[in-house]
N, C-alpha and C positions, 0 to 999 in steps of 0.2 A: 229168610231162611237161606242156608247155604245150598250149593249145587247138589242136585239129586245124585245119590250113589245108590244103585239098586243091587240087591242080592235077594235070593229066594229065602222064604221062611225056613226051609229045610237047612240051608247053609248057615243061617244065623243061629238056628237052634243047635246045630251040630257044633259050631264054634263056641257057643255059650257053654254047652256041656263039657267040651274038651278044654276050656280055658283054665289055665293054672293061675292066672293073675286075678286076684279078688276084685280089684278096682275095674279092670276091663270086663269082668263078668257082670258086675253091677251095671256098667254102662250099657252092655249089650242087653241085659235084662230089662232096663228102663226103655230102650228103643223098642224092644219086642212088646213090652207092655203098652207103650204109646200106640203102636201100630195095631195091635190086636184088640185092645180094650177101649182106649180113648178114641181112636180113629175108626176102628172096626174094619180094618182092611181084611179082605178075604185071604185065606191061607194059600190060595193058588195064584196070587199076584206077588210081585216083587216088594220087598221091604225098602222103604226110603231111608237110607242111612244118613240123609241130609239132616236128620234131627240129631245126629250124634254130637254135634257141637253143643247142643243144649245140655247133654248129660255130663259134660266135662266139669260143669259147675252146677251142683245140685239145686241151688236157689234159682238159677236160670231155668232149669227144667220145671221146678215147682211153680214158678211164676209165669210160665208160658201160657198163652191163651188157648189151652186145649179145648175148652168149651166152645169157642168160636169155630175151631176146625171141626170138631165133632158135629156141631150144628150144621155146618156147611155140607159135610158128608151126608148127614141125615136128609137135608133138603135135596141134595142131588139124587139120593136113593129114592125118595118119595116122588120127585119129579119124573125119574125114569119109570117108576112103577105106574104113575099116572099117565104118562105118554103111551105106555104099552097098552093101557086100557082105554086110550082115546080121551082121557080127561084133561089134557093140557098140562101146563107147568104149575108147580107148587111154589108160591112166593114166600118170602121170609115173614110176612105179617100173618098173624093168627087169623085163620079163616079166609084169607084172600086166595084167589086163584088166578 
């Protein structure tokens, strides 16, 4: 992935709504979709525009391993929740701790 370029969700949403160029609006919308739906980033954190290189070619975006990133985020979230409850780390294997 390319270098991280961070902006807030508010700025990305505003730019999307004010964008007059249809192609740019599509690209911003895909980055927003990836961050909010596929990766499930919280709205109070910055958006990683490093994914913007993927939306320049739609096949690259469609073939990207979003599932692996989504799973990694889920695993991190579950591990954080488990550590807060004193249960340790959640590993990638089903049922493992």
